[in-house]
C-alpha positions in Angstrom: 68.9 -20.1 65.2 67.5 -23.6 65.5 63.8 -24.1 64.6 63.2 -27.4 66.4 63.1 -29.2 63.1 60.2 -27.2 61.8 60.6 -24.9 58.8 58.6 -21.7 58.9 57.9 -19.4 56.0 58.9 -15.8 56.4 61.9 -16.7 58.7 64.4 -14.0 58.9 67.8 -14.9 57.9 71.2 -13.2 58.4 74.4 -14.4 56.7 77.6 -13.1 58.2 81.3 -13.8 57.7 83.7 -14.9 60.4 84.2 -11.3 61.5 80.4 -11.0 62.0 80.1 -8.5 59.2 76.6 -9.0 57.6 76.8 -10.2 54.0 73.1 -10.7 53.3 69.9 -10.5 55.1 66.2 -11.0 54.3 63.3 -13.3 54.5 62.7 -16.8 53.2 59.7 -18.5 51.9 59.1 -22.1 50.7 56.8 -24.2 48.6 56.1 -27.8 49.7 53.4 -29.8 47.8 53.7 -33.6 48.0 57.2 -34.6 47.3 58.2 -31.2 45.8 60.0 -28.8 48.1 61.7 -25.4 47.3 63.0 -22.7 49.6 63.9 -19.3 48.2 64.8 -15.7 49.2 61.4 -13.9 49.3 63.2 -10.7 50.1 67.1 -10.2 50.3 69.5 -7.5 50.6 73.3 -8.1 49.9 76.0 -6.0 51.6 79.7 -5.4 51.0 81.8 -3.3 53.4 78.5 -2.0 55.1 77.2 -0.8 51.6 74.1 -2.2 50.0 75.0 -4.0 46.8 71.7 -5.4 45.8 68.1 -5.6 47.1 65.2 -7.8 45.9 61.7 -6.9 47.1 59.2 -9.5 48.3 58.0 -12.1 45.7 59.4 -15.3 44.1 62.2 -14.5 41.5 61.8 -15.6 37.8 64.6 -18.2 38.5 62.9 -19.8 41.4 59.5 -19.6 39.7 60.8 -21.7 36.7 61.9 -24.5 39.2 58.2 -24.9 40.3 56.3 -27.5 38.4 53.5 -26.0 36.1 50.8 -27.6 38.1 51.9 -25.9 41.4 52.5 -22.3 39.9 48.8 -21.3 40.1 49.0 -19.7 43.5 52.3 -18.0 42.7 51.1 -15.7 39.9 50.3 -12.9 42.2 53.6 -13.0 44.1 55.9 -13.4 41.1 58.6 -10.9 40.7 61.0 -10.6 37.6 
């Protein structure tokens, strides 16, 4: 899908292989403050052979949270997931 050069939060994403088998699906979110930009999976489900392997509910992961500069973390406290 082409977004006309605009990034939108909570965009649905599906990753599929060459055989059109879904490998992951979910929602992305992003943080953009000045020169800082980070996009991350807000919610993701990973699939193998049509079986769910992993699922992460909505919220920024600890890994992504650690990439955000301290001064930009204030609004992420309530959405952080471990």
